[in-house]
mmCIF file of the N, C-alpha and C atoms, coordinates in Angstrom:
data_MODEL
# 
_entry.id   MODEL 
# 
loop_
_atom_site.group_PDB 
_atom_site.id 
_atom_site.type_symbol 
_atom_site.label_atom_id 
_atom_site.label_alt_id 
_atom_site.label_comp_id 
_atom_site.label_asym_id 
_atom_site.label_entity_id 
_atom_site.label_seq_id 
_atom_site.pdbx_PDB_ins_code 
_atom_site.Cartn_x 
_atom_site.Cartn_y 
_atom_site.Cartn_z 
_atom_site.occupancy 
_atom_site.B_iso_or_equiv 
_atom_site.pdbx_formal_charge 
_atom_site.auth_seq_id 
_atom_site.auth_comp_id 
_atom_site.auth_asym_id 
_atom_site.auth_atom_id 
_atom_site.pdbx_PDB_model_num 
ATOM 1   N N  . MET A 1 1  ? -5.447  0.190   19.645  1.00 0.00 ? 1  MET A N  1 
ATOM 2   C CA . MET A 1 1  ? -5.183  0.184   18.216  1.00 0.00 ? 1  MET A CA 1 
ATOM 3   C C  . MET A 1 1  ? -5.097  1.603   17.671  1.00 0.00 ? 1  MET A C  1 
ATOM 4   N N  . ARG A 1 2  ? -5.952  2.468   18.187  1.00 0.00 ? 2  ARG A N  1 
ATOM 5   C CA . ARG A 1 2  ? -6.028  3.821   17.654  1.00 0.00 ? 2  ARG A CA 1 
ATOM 6   C C  . ARG A 1 2  ? -4.708  4.575   17.786  1.00 0.00 ? 2  ARG A C  1 
ATOM 7   N N  . LYS A 1 3  ? -3.964  4.345   18.853  1.00 0.00 ? 3  LYS A N  1 
ATOM 8   C CA . LYS A 1 3  ? -2.714  5.089   19.028  1.00 0.00 ? 3  LYS A CA 1 
ATOM 9   C C  . LYS A 1 3  ? -1.587  4.572   18.140  1.00 0.00 ? 3  LYS A C  1 
ATOM 10  N N  . TYR A 1 4  ? -1.750  3.400   17.531  1.00 0.00 ? 4  TYR A N  1 
ATOM 11  C CA . TYR A 1 4  ? -0.724  2.850   16.648  1.00 0.00 ? 4  TYR A CA 1 
ATOM 12  C C  . TYR A 1 4  ? -1.062  3.012   15.171  1.00 0.00 ? 4  TYR A C  1 
ATOM 13  N N  . LEU A 1 5  ? -2.165  3.643   14.862  1.00 0.00 ? 5  LEU A N  1 
ATOM 14  C CA . LEU A 1 5  ? -2.588  3.778   13.467  1.00 0.00 ? 5  LEU A CA 1 
ATOM 15  C C  . LEU A 1 5  ? -1.554  4.524   12.631  1.00 0.00 ? 5  LEU A C  1 
ATOM 16  N N  . ARG A 1 6  ? -1.023  5.592   13.150  1.00 0.00 ? 6  ARG A N  1 
ATOM 17  C CA . ARG A 1 6  ? -0.068  6.413   12.384  1.00 0.00 ? 6  ARG A CA 1 
ATOM 18  C C  . ARG A 1 6  ? 1.218   5.639   12.093  1.00 0.00 ? 6  ARG A C  1 
ATOM 19  N N  . GLU A 1 7  ? 1.723   4.900   13.084  1.00 0.00 ? 7  GLU A N  1 
ATOM 20  C CA . GLU A 1 7  ? 2.955   4.135   12.880  1.00 0.00 ? 7  GLU A CA 1 
ATOM 21  C C  . GLU A 1 7  ? 2.767   3.029   11.854  1.00 0.00 ? 7  GLU A C  1 
ATOM 22  N N  . ILE A 1 8  ? 1.644   2.346   11.913  1.00 0.00 ? 8  ILE A N  1 
ATOM 23  C CA . ILE A 1 8  ? 1.361   1.287   10.939  1.00 0.00 ? 8  ILE A CA 1 
ATOM 24  C C  . ILE A 1 8  ? 1.203   1.889   9.550   1.00 0.00 ? 8  ILE A C  1 
ATOM 25  N N  . GLU A 1 9  ? 0.545   3.030   9.471   1.00 0.00 ? 9  GLU A N  1 
ATOM 26  C CA . GLU A 1 9  ? 0.344   3.696   8.184   1.00 0.00 ? 9  GLU A CA 1 
ATOM 27  C C  . GLU A 1 9  ? 1.671   4.108   7.555   1.00 0.00 ? 9  GLU A C  1 
ATOM 28  N N  . VAL A 1 10 ? 2.538   4.728   8.326   1.00 0.00 ? 10 VAL A N  1 
ATOM 29  C CA . VAL A 1 10 ? 3.839   5.163   7.802   1.00 0.00 ? 10 VAL A CA 1 
ATOM 30  C C  . VAL A 1 10 ? 4.681   3.961   7.391   1.00 0.00 ? 10 VAL A C  1 
ATOM 31  N N  . SER A 1 11 ? 4.653   2.893   8.173   1.00 0.00 ? 11 SER A N  1 
ATOM 32  C CA . SER A 1 11 ? 5.398   1.676   7.826   1.00 0.00 ? 11 SER A CA 1 
ATOM 33  C C  . SER A 1 11 ? 4.896   1.092   6.509   1.00 0.00 ? 11 SER A C  1 
ATOM 34  N N  . GLY A 1 12 ? 3.596   1.050   6.331   1.00 0.00 ? 12 GLY A N  1 
ATOM 35  C CA . GLY A 1 12 ? 3.020   0.539   5.086   1.00 0.00 ? 12 GLY A CA 1 
ATOM 36  C C  . GLY A 1 12 ? 3.396   1.380   3.884   1.00 0.00 ? 12 GLY A C  1 
ATOM 37  N N  . LEU A 1 13 ? 3.357   2.700   4.035   1.00 0.00 ? 13 LEU A N  1 
ATOM 38  C CA . LEU A 1 13 ? 3.718   3.585   2.926   1.00 0.00 ? 13 LEU A CA 1 
ATOM 39  C C  . LEU A 1 13 ? 5.199   3.471   2.572   1.00 0.00 ? 13 LEU A C  1 
ATOM 40  N N  . ILE A 1 14 ? 6.056   3.364   3.580   1.00 0.00 ? 14 ILE A N  1 
ATOM 41  C CA . ILE A 1 14 ? 7.493   3.205   3.323   1.00 0.00 ? 14 ILE A CA 1 
ATOM 42  C C  . ILE A 1 14 ? 7.753   1.894   2.595   1.00 0.00 ? 14 ILE A C  1 
ATOM 43  N N  . LEU A 1 15 ? 7.100   0.817   3.016   1.00 0.00 ? 15 LEU A N  1 
ATOM 44  C CA . LEU A 1 15 ? 7.275   -0.462  2.328   1.00 0.00 ? 15 LEU A CA 1 
ATOM 45  C C  . LEU A 1 15 ? 6.747   -0.409  0.893   1.00 0.00 ? 15 LEU A C  1 
ATOM 46  N N  . LEU A 1 16 ? 5.661   0.325   0.664   1.00 0.00 ? 16 LEU A N  1 
ATOM 47  C CA . LEU A 1 16 ? 5.161   0.487   -0.703  1.00 0.00 ? 16 LEU A CA 1 
ATOM 48  C C  . LEU A 1 16 ? 6.178   1.195   -1.578  1.00 0.00 ? 16 LEU A C  1 
ATOM 49  N N  . ILE A 1 17 ? 6.752   2.258   -1.062  1.00 0.00 ? 17 ILE A N  1 
ATOM 50  C CA . ILE A 1 17 ? 7.744   3.007   -1.832  1.00 0.00 ? 17 ILE A CA 1 
ATOM 51  C C  . ILE A 1 17 ? 8.975   2.154   -2.099  1.00 0.00 ? 17 ILE A C  1 
ATOM 52  N N  . ILE A 1 18 ? 9.443   1.431   -1.096  1.00 0.00 ? 18 ILE A N  1 
ATOM 53  C CA . ILE A 1 18 ? 10.593  0.541   -1.283  1.00 0.00 ? 18 ILE A CA 1 
ATOM 54  C C  . ILE A 1 18 ? 10.268  -0.523  -2.331  1.00 0.00 ? 18 ILE A C  1 
ATOM 55  N N  . GLY A 1 19 ? 9.089   -1.102  -2.265  1.00 0.00 ? 19 GLY A N  1 
ATOM 56  C CA . GLY A 1 19 ? 8.694   -2.123  -3.223  1.00 0.00 ? 19 GLY A CA 1 
ATOM 57  C C  . GLY A 1 19 ? 8.607   -1.602  -4.648  1.00 0.00 ? 19 GLY A C  1 
ATOM 58  N N  . ILE A 1 20 ? 8.069   -0.402  -4.820  1.00 0.00 ? 20 ILE A N  1 
ATOM 59  C CA . ILE A 1 20 ? 7.964   0.175   -6.162  1.00 0.00 ? 20 ILE A CA 1 
ATOM 60  C C  . ILE A 1 20 ? 9.340   0.477   -6.722  1.00 0.00 ? 20 ILE A C  1 
ATOM 61  N N  . VAL A 1 21 ? 10.223  1.040   -5.897  1.00 0.00 ? 21 VAL A N  1 
ATOM 62  C CA . VAL A 1 21 ? 11.587  1.324   -6.350  1.00 0.00 ? 21 VAL A CA 1 
ATOM 63  C C  . VAL A 1 21 ? 12.312  0.026   -6.695  1.00 0.00 ? 21 VAL A C  1 
ATOM 64  N N  . CYS A 1 22 ? 12.186  -0.987  -5.862  1.00 0.00 ? 22 CYS A N  1 
ATOM 65  C CA . CYS A 1 22 ? 12.828  -2.277  -6.141  1.00 0.00 ? 22 CYS A CA 1 
ATOM 66  C C  . CYS A 1 22 ? 12.295  -2.901  -7.426  1.00 0.00 ? 22 CYS A C  1 
ATOM 67  N N  . SER A 1 23 ? 11.006  -2.751  -7.680  1.00 0.00 ? 23 SER A N  1 
ATOM 68  C CA . SER A 1 23 ? 10.449  -3.334  -8.905  1.00 0.00 ? 23 SER A CA 1 
ATOM 69  C C  . SER A 1 23 ? 10.955  -2.605  -10.139 1.00 0.00 ? 23 SER A C  1 
ATOM 70  N N  . PHE A 1 24 ? 11.192  -1.304  -10.044 1.00 0.00 ? 24 PHE A N  1 
ATOM 71  C CA . PHE A 1 24 ? 11.754  -0.578  -11.178 1.00 0.00 ? 24 PHE A CA 1 
ATOM 72  C C  . PHE A 1 24 ? 13.220  -0.919  -11.394 1.00 0.00 ? 24 PHE A C  1 
ATOM 73  N N  . VAL A 1 25 ? 13.969  -1.078  -10.306 1.00 0.00 ? 25 VAL A N  1 
ATOM 74  C CA . VAL A 1 25 ? 15.406  -1.301  -10.415 1.00 0.00 ? 25 VAL A CA 1 
ATOM 75  C C  . VAL A 1 25 ? 15.727  -2.764  -10.716 1.00 0.00 ? 25 VAL A C  1 
ATOM 76  N N  . TRP A 1 26 ? 15.200  -3.701  -9.924  1.00 0.00 ? 26 TRP A N  1 
ATOM 77  C CA . TRP A 1 26 ? 15.590  -5.106  -10.034 1.00 0.00 ? 26 TRP A CA 1 
ATOM 78  C C  . TRP A 1 26 ? 14.518  -6.012  -10.624 1.00 0.00 ? 26 TRP A C  1 
ATOM 79  N N  . GLY A 1 27 ? 13.337  -5.524  -10.849 1.00 0.00 ? 27 GLY A N  1 
ATOM 80  C CA . GLY A 1 27 ? 12.280  -6.347  -11.417 1.00 0.00 ? 27 GLY A CA 1 
ATOM 81  C C  . GLY A 1 27 ? 11.148  -6.569  -10.435 1.00 0.00 ? 27 GLY A C  1 
ATOM 82  N N  . ALA A 1 28 ? 10.040  -7.038  -10.967 1.00 0.00 ? 28 ALA A N  1 
ATOM 83  C CA . ALA A 1 28 ? 8.814   -7.185  -10.185 1.00 0.00 ? 28 ALA A CA 1 
ATOM 84  C C  . ALA A 1 28 ? 8.942   -8.222  -9.075  1.00 0.00 ? 28 ALA A C  1 
ATOM 85  N N  . GLN A 1 29 ? 9.776   -9.223  -9.253  1.00 0.00 ? 29 GLN A N  1 
ATOM 86  C CA . GLN A 1 29 ? 9.908   -10.264 -8.232  1.00 0.00 ? 29 GLN A CA 1 
ATOM 87  C C  . GLN A 1 29 ? 10.483  -9.706  -6.923  1.00 0.00 ? 29 GLN A C  1 
ATOM 88  N N  . PHE A 1 30 ? 11.439  -8.785  -7.014  1.00 0.00 ? 30 PHE A N  1 
ATOM 89  C CA . PHE A 1 30 ? 12.017  -8.210  -5.805  1.00 0.00 ? 30 PHE A CA 1 
ATOM 90  C C  . PHE A 1 30 ? 11.089  -7.184  -5.157  1.00 0.00 ? 30 PHE A C  1 
ATOM 91  N N  . GLY A 1 31 ? 10.340  -6.469  -5.969  1.00 0.00 ? 31 GLY A N  1 
ATOM 92  C CA . GLY A 1 31 ? 9.453   -5.444  -5.433  1.00 0.00 ? 31 GLY A CA 1 
ATOM 93  C C  . GLY A 1 31 ? 8.130   -5.966  -4.931  1.00 0.00 ? 31 GLY A C  1 
ATOM 94  N N  . MET A 1 32 ? 7.813   -7.207  -5.288  1.00 0.00 ? 32 MET A N  1 
ATOM 95  C CA . MET A 1 32 ? 6.509   -7.761  -4.930  1.00 0.00 ? 32 MET A CA 1 
ATOM 96  C C  . MET A 1 32 ? 6.364   -7.936  -3.411  1.00 0.00 ? 32 MET A C  1 
ATOM 97  N N  . TRP A 1 33 ? 7.392   -8.434  -2.745  1.00 0.00 ? 33 TRP A N  1 
ATOM 98  C CA . TRP A 1 33 ? 7.276   -8.726  -1.311  1.00 0.00 ? 33 TRP A CA 1 
ATOM 99  C C  . TRP A 1 33 ? 7.132   -7.486  -0.438  1.00 0.00 ? 33 TRP A C  1 
ATOM 100 N N  . PRO A 1 34 ? 7.985   -6.471  -0.581  1.00 0.00 ? 34 PRO A N  1 
ATOM 101 C CA . PRO A 1 34 ? 7.743   -5.277  0.249   1.00 0.00 ? 34 PRO A CA 1 
ATOM 102 C C  . PRO A 1 34 ? 6.421   -4.593  -0.068  1.00 0.00 ? 34 PRO A C  1 
ATOM 103 N N  . CYS A 1 35 ? 6.044   -4.581  -1.350  1.00 0.00 ? 35 CYS A N  1 
ATOM 104 C CA . CYS A 1 35 ? 4.759   -3.982  -1.721  1.00 0.00 ? 35 CYS A CA 1 
ATOM 105 C C  . CYS A 1 35 ? 3.595   -4.768  -1.130  1.00 0.00 ? 35 CYS A C  1 
ATOM 106 N N  . GLY A 1 36 ? 3.695   -6.074  -1.176  1.00 0.00 ? 36 GLY A N  1 
ATOM 107 C CA . GLY A 1 36 ? 2.633   -6.907  -0.616  1.00 0.00 ? 36 GLY A CA 1 
ATOM 108 C C  . GLY A 1 36 ? 2.457   -6.691  0.874   1.00 0.00 ? 36 GLY A C  1 
ATOM 109 N N  . ILE A 1 37 ? 3.567   -6.623  1.589   1.00 0.00 ? 37 ILE A N  1 
ATOM 110 C CA . ILE A 1 37 ? 3.495   -6.391  3.037   1.00 0.00 ? 37 ILE A CA 1 
ATOM 111 C C  . ILE A 1 37 ? 2.967   -4.987  3.320   1.00 0.00 ? 37 ILE A C  1 
ATOM 112 N N  . GLY A 1 38 ? 3.427   -4.009  2.541   1.00 0.00 ? 38 GLY A N  1 
ATOM 113 C CA . GLY A 1 38 ? 2.930   -2.640  2.705   1.00 0.00 ? 38 GLY A CA 1 
ATOM 114 C C  . GLY A 1 38 ? 1.446   -2.534  2.427   1.00 0.00 ? 38 GLY A C  1 
ATOM 115 N N  . LEU A 1 39 ? 0.990   -3.226  1.384   1.00 0.00 ? 39 LEU A N  1 
ATOM 116 C CA . LEU A 1 39 ? -0.443  -3.229  1.077   1.00 0.00 ? 39 LEU A CA 1 
ATOM 117 C C  . LEU A 1 39 ? -1.252  -3.901  2.182   1.00 0.00 ? 39 LEU A C  1 
ATOM 118 N N  . LEU A 1 40 ? -0.716  -4.964  2.764   1.00 0.00 ? 40 LEU A N  1 
ATOM 119 C CA . LEU A 1 40 ? -1.420  -5.617  3.873   1.00 0.00 ? 40 LEU A CA 1 
ATOM 120 C C  . LEU A 1 40 ? -1.530  -4.694  5.085   1.00 0.00 ? 40 LEU A C  1 
ATOM 121 N N  . LEU A 1 41 ? -0.462  -3.961  5.379   1.00 0.00 ? 41 LEU A N  1 
ATOM 122 C CA . LEU A 1 41 ? -0.517  -3.012  6.494   1.00 0.00 ? 41 LEU A CA 1 
ATOM 123 C C  . LEU A 1 41 ? -1.545  -1.922  6.223   1.00 0.00 ? 41 LEU A C  1 
ATOM 124 N N  . LEU A 1 42 ? -1.552  -1.404  4.991   1.00 0.00 ? 42 LEU A N  1 
ATOM 125 C CA . LEU A 1 42 ? -2.545  -0.387  4.659   1.00 0.00 ? 42 LEU A CA 1 
ATOM 126 C C  . LEU A 1 42 ? -3.958  -0.953  4.659   1.00 0.00 ? 42 LEU A C  1 
ATOM 127 N N  . LEU A 1 43 ? -4.090  -2.219  4.301   1.00 0.00 ? 43 LEU A N  1 
ATOM 128 C CA . LEU A 1 43 ? -5.398  -2.859  4.337   1.00 0.00 ? 43 LEU A CA 1 
ATOM 129 C C  . LEU A 1 43 ? -5.916  -2.959  5.770   1.00 0.00 ? 43 LEU A C  1 
ATOM 130 N N  . VAL A 1 44 ? -5.030  -3.275  6.705   1.00 0.00 ? 44 VAL A N  1 
ATOM 131 C CA . VAL A 1 44 ? -5.425  -3.335  8.118   1.00 0.00 ? 44 VAL A CA 1 
ATOM 132 C C  . VAL A 1 44 ? -5.920  -1.967  8.579   1.00 0.00 ? 44 VAL A C  1 
ATOM 133 N N  . ILE A 1 45 ? -5.173  -0.922  8.233   1.00 0.00 ? 45 ILE A N  1 
ATOM 134 C CA . ILE A 1 45 ? -5.578  0.436   8.614   1.00 0.00 ? 45 ILE A CA 1 
ATOM 135 C C  . ILE A 1 45 ? -6.899  0.804   7.944   1.00 0.00 ? 45 ILE A C  1 
ATOM 136 N N  . PHE A 1 46 ? -7.006  0.473   6.654   1.00 0.00 ? 46 PHE A N  1 
ATOM 137 C CA . PHE A 1 46 ? -8.229  0.797   5.919   1.00 0.00 ? 46 PHE A CA 1 
ATOM 138 C C  . PHE A 1 46 ? -9.441  0.090   6.509   1.00 0.00 ? 46 PHE A C  1 
ATOM 139 N N  . LEU A 1 47 ? -9.285  -1.173  6.868   1.00 0.00 ? 47 LEU A N  1 
ATOM 140 C CA . LEU A 1 47 ? -10.411 -1.910  7.448   1.00 0.00 ? 47 LEU A CA 1 
ATOM 141 C C  . LEU A 1 47 ? -10.826 -1.325  8.791   1.00 0.00 ? 47 LEU A C  1 
ATOM 142 N N  . TYR A 1 48 ? -9.844  -0.941  9.604   1.00 0.00 ? 48 TYR A N  1 
ATOM 143 C CA . TYR A 1 48 ? -10.179 -0.323  10.883  1.00 0.00 ? 48 TYR A CA 1 
ATOM 144 C C  . TYR A 1 48 ? -10.946 0.985   10.655  1.00 0.00 ? 48 TYR A C  1 
ATOM 145 N N  . LYS A 1 49 ? -10.425 1.792   9.713   1.00 0.00 ? 49 LYS A N  1 
ATOM 146 C CA . LYS A 1 49 ? -11.067 3.078   9.462   1.00 0.00 ? 49 LYS A CA 1 
ATOM 147 C C  . LYS A 1 49 ? -12.389 2.919   8.717   1.00 0.00 ? 49 LYS A C  1 
ATOM 148 N N  . ALA A 1 50 ? -12.561 1.820   7.989   1.00 0.00 ? 50 ALA A N  1 
ATOM 149 C CA . ALA A 1 50 ? -13.826 1.591   7.291   1.00 0.00 ? 50 ALA A CA 1 
ATOM 150 C C  . ALA A 1 50 ? -14.955 1.344   8.279   1.00 0.00 ? 50 ALA A C  1 
ATOM 151 N N  . PHE A 1 51 ? -14.630 0.696   9.398   1.00 0.00 ? 51 PHE A N  1 
ATOM 152 C CA . PHE A 1 51 ? -15.650 0.473   10.422  1.00 0.00 ? 51 PHE A CA 1 
ATOM 153 C C  . PHE A 1 51 ? -15.992 1.762   11.163  1.00 0.00 ? 51 PHE A C  1 
ATOM 154 N N  . HIS A 1 52 ? -15.126 2.768   11.043  1.00 0.00 ? 52 HIS A N  1 
ATOM 155 C CA . HIS A 1 52 ? -15.372 4.091   11.615  1.00 0.00 ? 52 HIS A CA 1 
ATOM 156 C C  . HIS A 1 52 ? -15.410 5.119   10.475  1.00 0.00 ? 52 HIS A C  1 
ATOM 157 N N  . TRP A 1 53 ? -16.238 4.869   9.465   1.00 0.00 ? 53 TRP A N  1 
ATOM 158 C CA . TRP A 1 53 ? -16.219 5.623   8.215   1.00 0.00 ? 53 TRP A CA 1 
ATOM 159 C C  . TRP A 1 53 ? -16.469 7.110   8.420   1.00 0.00 ? 53 TRP A C  1 
ATOM 160 N N  . LYS A 1 54 ? -17.402 7.464   9.242   1.00 0.00 ? 54 LYS A N  1 
ATOM 161 C CA . LYS A 1 54 ? -17.740 8.887   9.429   1.00 0.00 ? 54 LYS A CA 1 
ATOM 162 C C  . LYS A 1 54 ? -16.546 9.683   9.940   1.00 0.00 ? 54 LYS A C  1 
ATOM 163 N N  . GLU A 1 55 ? -15.768 9.073   10.784  1.00 0.00 ? 55 GLU A N  1 
ATOM 164 C CA . GLU A 1 55 ? -14.626 9.761   11.384  1.00 0.00 ? 55 GLU A CA 1 
ATOM 165 C C  . GLU A 1 55 ? -13.448 9.873   10.413  1.00 0.00 ? 55 GLU A C  1 
ATOM 166 N N  . TYR A 1 56 ? -13.276 8.879   9.526   1.00 0.00 ? 56 TYR A N  1 
ATOM 167 C CA . TYR A 1 56 ? -12.101 8.812   8.647   1.00 0.00 ? 56 TYR A CA 1 
ATOM 168 C C  . TYR A 1 56 ? -12.476 8.812   7.164   1.00 0.00 ? 56 TYR A C  1 
ATOM 169 N N  . GLU A 1 57 ? -13.536 9.462   6.773   1.00 0.00 ? 57 GLU A N  1 
ATOM 170 C CA . GLU A 1 57 ? -14.034 9.378   5.393   1.00 0.00 ? 57 GLU A CA 1 
ATOM 171 C C  . GLU A 1 57 ? -13.010 9.896   4.377   1.00 0.00 ? 57 GLU A C  1 
ATOM 172 N N  . ARG A 1 58 ? -12.411 11.045  4.617   1.00 0.00 ? 58 ARG A N  1 
ATOM 173 C CA . ARG A 1 58 ? -11.454 11.624  3.680   1.00 0.00 ? 58 ARG A CA 1 
ATOM 174 C C  . ARG A 1 58 ? -10.226 10.743  3.522   1.00 0.00 ? 58 ARG A C  1 
ATOM 175 N N  . GLU A 1 59 ? -9.705  10.225  4.611   1.00 0.00 ? 59 GLU A N  1 
ATOM 176 C CA . GLU A 1 59 ? -8.521  9.377   4.570   1.00 0.00 ? 59 GLU A CA 1 
ATOM 177 C C  . GLU A 1 59 ? -8.811  8.048   3.879   1.00 0.00 ? 59 GLU A C  1 
ATOM 178 N N  . ASN A 1 60 ? -10.011 7.516   4.044   1.00 0.00 ? 60 ASN A N  1 
ATOM 179 C CA . ASN A 1 60 ? -10.376 6.263   3.378   1.00 0.00 ? 60 ASN A CA 1 
ATOM 180 C C  . ASN A 1 60 ? -10.371 6.415   1.866   1.00 0.00 ? 60 ASN A C  1 
ATOM 181 N N  . LYS A 1 61 ? -10.841 7.538   1.368   1.00 0.00 ? 61 LYS A N  1 
ATOM 182 C CA . LYS A 1 61 ? -10.823 7.774   -0.071  1.00 0.00 ? 61 LYS A CA 1 
ATOM 183 C C  . LYS A 1 61 ? -9.389  7.862   -0.587  1.00 0.00 ? 61 LYS A C  1 
ATOM 184 N N  . GLN A 1 62 ? -8.496  8.456   0.191   1.00 0.00 ? 62 GLN A N  1 
ATOM 185 C CA . GLN A 1 62 ? -7.087  8.524   -0.200  1.00 0.00 ? 62 GLN A CA 1 
ATOM 186 C C  . GLN A 1 62 ? -6.466  7.134   -0.224  1.00 0.00 ? 62 GLN A C  1 
ATOM 187 N N  . TYR A 1 63 ? -6.785  6.294   0.754   1.00 0.00 ? 63 TYR A N  1 
ATOM 188 C CA . TYR A 1 63 ? -6.251  4.934   0.801   1.00 0.00 ? 63 TYR A CA 1 
ATOM 189 C C  . TYR A 1 63 ? -6.707  4.111   -0.390  1.00 0.00 ? 63 TYR A C  1 
ATOM 190 N N  . ILE A 1 64 ? -7.940  4.284   -0.779  1.00 0.00 ? 64 ILE A N  1 
ATOM 191 C CA . ILE A 1 64 ? -8.440  3.551   -1.938  1.00 0.00 ? 64 ILE A CA 1 
ATOM 192 C C  . ILE A 1 64 ? -7.630  3.921   -3.173  1.00 0.00 ? 64 ILE A C  1 
ATOM 193 N N  . MET A 1 65 ? -7.354  5.202   -3.353  1.00 0.00 ? 65 MET A N  1 
ATOM 194 C CA . MET A 1 65 ? -6.573  5.643   -4.508  1.00 0.00 ? 65 MET A CA 1 
ATOM 195 C C  . MET A 1 65 ? -5.129  5.135   -4.434  1.00 0.00 ? 65 MET A C  1 
ATOM 196 N N  . ILE A 1 66 ? -4.511  5.171   -3.265  1.00 0.00 ? 66 ILE A N  1 
ATOM 197 C CA . ILE A 1 66 ? -3.135  4.697   -3.107  1.00 0.00 ? 66 ILE A CA 1 
ATOM 198 C C  . ILE A 1 66 ? -3.039  3.209   -3.405  1.00 0.00 ? 66 ILE A C  1 
ATOM 199 N N  . ILE A 1 67 ? -3.957  2.438   -2.872  1.00 0.00 ? 67 ILE A N  1 
ATOM 200 C CA . ILE A 1 67 ? -3.929  0.986   -3.081  1.00 0.00 ? 67 ILE A CA 1 
ATOM 201 C C  . ILE A 1 67 ? -4.158  0.654   -4.554  1.00 0.00 ? 67 ILE A C  1 
ATOM 202 N N  . LEU A 1 68 ? -5.112  1.301   -5.203  1.00 0.00 ? 68 LEU A N  1 
ATOM 203 C CA . LEU A 1 68 ? -5.362  1.039   -6.620  1.00 0.00 ? 68 LEU A CA 1 
ATOM 204 C C  . LEU A 1 68 ? -4.179  1.454   -7.492  1.00 0.00 ? 68 LEU A C  1 
ATOM 205 N N  . LEU A 1 69 ? -3.572  2.584   -7.187  1.00 0.00 ? 69 LEU A N  1 
ATOM 206 C CA . LEU A 1 69 ? -2.419  3.046   -7.953  1.00 0.00 ? 69 LEU A CA 1 
ATOM 207 C C  . LEU A 1 69 ? -1.235  2.091   -7.804  1.00 0.00 ? 69 LEU A C  1 
ATOM 208 N N  . THR A 1 70 ? -0.981  1.615   -6.598  1.00 0.00 ? 70 THR A N  1 
ATOM 209 C CA . THR A 1 70 ? 0.127   0.695   -6.368  1.00 0.00 ? 70 THR A CA 1 
ATOM 210 C C  . THR A 1 70 ? -0.105  -0.631  -7.080  1.00 0.00 ? 70 THR A C  1 
ATOM 211 N N  . ILE A 1 71 ? -1.304  -1.137  -7.018  1.00 0.00 ? 71 ILE A N  1 
ATOM 212 C CA . ILE A 1 71 ? -1.616  -2.393  -7.718  1.00 0.00 ? 71 ILE A CA 1 
ATOM 213 C C  . ILE A 1 71 ? -1.456  -2.213  -9.224  1.00 0.00 ? 71 ILE A C  1 
ATOM 214 N N  . ALA A 1 72 ? -1.887  -1.074  -9.759  1.00 0.00 ? 72 ALA A N  1 
ATOM 215 C CA . ALA A 1 72 ? -1.747  -0.821  -11.193 1.00 0.00 ? 72 ALA A CA 1 
ATOM 216 C C  . ALA A 1 72 ? -0.275  -0.747  -11.590 1.00 0.00 ? 72 ALA A C  1 
ATOM 217 N N  . ILE A 1 73 ? 0.558   -0.105  -10.792 1.00 0.00 ? 73 ILE A N  1 
ATOM 218 C CA . ILE A 1 73 ? 1.992   -0.010  -11.092 1.00 0.00 ? 73 ILE A CA 1 
ATOM 219 C C  . ILE A 1 73 ? 2.632   -1.387  -11.083 1.00 0.00 ? 73 ILE A C  1 
ATOM 220 N N  . LEU A 1 74 ? 2.317   -2.195  -10.092 1.00 0.00 ? 74 LEU A N  1 
ATOM 221 C CA . LEU A 1 74 ? 2.906   -3.537  -10.022 1.00 0.00 ? 74 LEU A CA 1 
ATOM 222 C C  . LEU A 1 74 ? 2.439   -4.418  -11.180 1.00 0.00 ? 74 LEU A C  1 
ATOM 223 N N  . LEU A 1 75 ? 1.167   -4.342  -11.525 1.00 0.00 ? 75 LEU A N  1 
ATOM 224 C CA . LEU A 1 75 ? 0.678   -5.124  -12.656 1.00 0.00 ? 75 LEU A CA 1 
ATOM 225 C C  . LEU A 1 75 ? 1.339   -4.678  -13.957 1.00 0.00 ? 75 LEU A C  1 
ATOM 226 N N  . PHE A 1 76 ? 1.521   -3.398  -14.125 1.00 0.00 ? 76 PHE A N  1 
ATOM 227 C CA . PHE A 1 76 ? 2.210   -2.874  -15.311 1.00 0.00 ? 76 PHE A CA 1 
ATOM 228 C C  . PHE A 1 76 ? 3.640   -3.378  -15.366 1.00 0.00 ? 76 PHE A C  1 
ATOM 229 N N  . GLN A 1 77 ? 4.317   -3.384  -14.225 1.00 0.00 ? 77 GLN A N  1 
ATOM 230 C CA . GLN A 1 77 ? 5.692   -3.877  -14.170 1.00 0.00 ? 77 GLN A CA 1 
ATOM 231 C C  . GLN A 1 77 ? 5.759   -5.362  -14.508 1.00 0.00 ? 77 GLN A C  1 
ATOM 232 N N  . MET A 1 78 ? 4.829   -6.140  -13.999 1.00 0.00 ? 78 MET A N  1 
ATOM 233 C CA . MET A 1 78 ? 4.833   -7.574  -14.250 1.00 0.00 ? 78 MET A CA 1 
ATOM 234 C C  . MET A 1 78 ? 4.539   -7.885  -15.714 1.00 0.00 ? 78 MET A C  1 
ATOM 235 N N  . ILE A 1 79 ? 3.660   -7.111  -16.344 1.00 0.00 ? 79 ILE A N  1 
ATOM 236 C CA . ILE A 1 79 ? 3.302   -7.355  -17.733 1.00 0.00 ? 79 ILE A CA 1 
ATOM 237 C C  . ILE A 1 79 ? 4.438   -6.953  -18.672 1.00 0.00 ? 79 ILE A C  1 
ATOM 238 N N  . THR A 1 80 ? 5.089   -5.840  -18.399 1.00 0.00 ? 80 THR A N  1 
ATOM 239 C CA . THR A 1 80 ? 6.129   -5.353  -19.313 1.00 0.00 ? 80 THR A CA 1 
ATOM 240 C C  . THR A 1 80 ? 7.461   -6.065  -19.152 1.00 0.00 ? 80 THR A C  1 
ATOM 241 N N  . ARG A 1 81 ? 7.703   -6.746  -18.058 1.00 0.00 ? 81 ARG A N  1 
ATOM 242 C CA . ARG A 1 81 ? 8.982   -7.404  -17.815 1.00 0.00 ? 81 ARG A CA 1 
ATOM 243 C C  . ARG A 1 81 ? 9.013   -8.832  -18.304 1.00 0.00 ? 81 ARG A C  1 
ATOM 244 N N  . ARG A 1 82 ? 7.992   -9.332  -18.931 1.00 0.00 ? 82 ARG A N  1 
ATOM 245 C CA . ARG A 1 82 ? 7.978   -10.726 -19.394 1.00 0.00 ? 82 ARG A CA 1 
ATOM 246 C C  . ARG A 1 82 ? 8.839   -10.943 -20.561 1.00 0.00 ? 82 ARG A C  1 
# 
């Protein structure tokens, strides 16, 4: 698992960016799916690194901020597009 962490992380971040752009351009319904999958990938990485907190402490704090920021952007998009 450790050797695939970087690839999963980059895939999750790319899907988050695609989802956010899609939600701005076409609406929250189109951006929800790539963002959701990206968040799930980042959640897998975060959970793995959470069990090894001492080794990945700085990166875990960054993931928490990224996940919270993405959720806030999507919620804002869903509320304003009604």
